C-alpha positions in Angstrom: 28.9 5.2 -5.7 27.8 2.5 -8.2 26.5 3.2 -11.7 22.9 2.3 -10.8 22.8 5.0 -8.1 24.3 7.5 -10.5 21.6 6.7 -13.1 18.8 7.0 -10.6 20.1 10.3 -9.4 20.4 11.7 -12.9 16.8 10.5 -13.7 15.6 12.2 -10.5 17.1 15.6 -11.2 13.8 17.4 -12.0 12.0 15.7 -9.1 14.7 16.9 -6.8 14.3 20.4 -8.0 10.5 20.2 -7.5 11.1 19.0 -4.0 13.3 22.0 -3.3 10.5 24.3 -4.4 8.0 22.8 -1.9 7.0 24.7 1.2 8.9 23.7 4.4 5.9 21.9 5.9 5.4 19.9 2.7 9.1 19.1 2.6 8.9 17.7 6.1 6.0 15.5 5.2 7.6 14.2 2.0 10.9 13.6 3.9 9.2 11.6 6.5 7.5 9.5 3.8 10.9 9.0 2.0 12.4 7.5 5.2 10.0 4.6 4.7 9.7 4.7 1.0 9.7 1.1 0.1 7.1 0.0 2.6 5.0 3.1 1.8 5.1 2.3 -1.9 4.1 -1.3 -1.2 1.2 -0.1 1.1 0.0 2.2 -1.7 0.1 -0.6 -4.2 -1.9 -2.9 -1.8 -4.5 -0.2 -1.3 -4.9 0.4 -5.0 -5.4 -3.3 -5.7 -8.2 -3.4 -3.1 -9.8 -0.3 -4.6 -10.0 -2.1 -7.9 -11.5 -5.2 -6.4 -15.1 -4.6 -5.5 -15.6 -8.2 -4.3 -12.4 -8.1 -2.1 -9.2 -10.1 -2.3 -7.4 -12.5 0.0 -3.9 -11.8 1.3 -2.6 -14.4 -1.1 -4.3 -12.7 -4.1 -3.0 -9.3 -3.0 0.5 -10.6 -2.5 0.6 -12.1 -5.9 -0.7 -8.9 -7.5 1.9 -6.8 -5.8 4.8 -9.3 -5.9 5.4 -9.8 -2.2 4.9 -12.6 0.3 1.3 -13.1 1.7 2.6 -12.6 5.3 4.1 -9.2 4.3 0.9 -8.1 2.8 -1.0 -9.2 5.9 1.4 -7.3 8.2 1.3 -4.1 6.2 -2.5 -4.2 5.9 -3.0 -4.9 9.6 -0.7 -2.0 10.5 -2.6 0.5 8.3 -6.0 -1.0 7.8 -8.0 1.2 10.2 -6.4 4.4 9.0 -7.1 3.8 5.3 -10.4 2.0 5.6 -9.7 -1.7 5.0 -12.0 -4.2 6.5 -11.7 -8.0 6.9 -14.9 -9.9 5.9 -15.8 -13.6 5.6 -16.7 -14.7 2.1 -20.1 -16.2 1.5 -18.3 -19.0 -0.5 -16.2 -21.6 1.1 -12.8 -22.7 -0.3 -14.2 -26.3 -0.5 -17.6 -27.8 0.4 -16.4 -28.7 3.8 -13.8 -26.0 4.1 -13.8 -22.7 5.9 -14.9 -19.5 4.3 -12.2 -17.3 2.7 -11.2 -14.1 4.6 -11.6 -11.2 2.1 -10.2 -7.7 2.5 -12.2 -4.8 1.1 -11.6 -1.1 0.9 -14.3 1.0 2.6 -15.7 3.8 0.4 -15.1 6.6 2.9 -12.3 5.9 5.4 -11.7 8.3 8.3 -9.5 11.2 7.3 -5.8 10.9 8.3 -5.1 14.6 8.5 -7.6 17.0 10.0 
């Protein structure tokens, strides 16, 4: 085990104890999330950026804000968009006078609930 892993485990000691105190059903949910932790954290960051952008953002703008490639941002948002309330809209302003309109992503106010 390398030193970086040792340091991360030491820093996570209290969190590991809190995890052990969770109910079994909650543990299963968190365990499933942890299996996809990096992509889940990226998806959360994208959603939060959209929530803070009332006029919407392009894939390029989102990618720059989160530090990923625009294609990765697009793939993640296409995968989760319907479940978390993200909609794709055409901008009223073109990129250039003769250019096409920008595709803007916006977060809906009340997405459909994921868990019933």
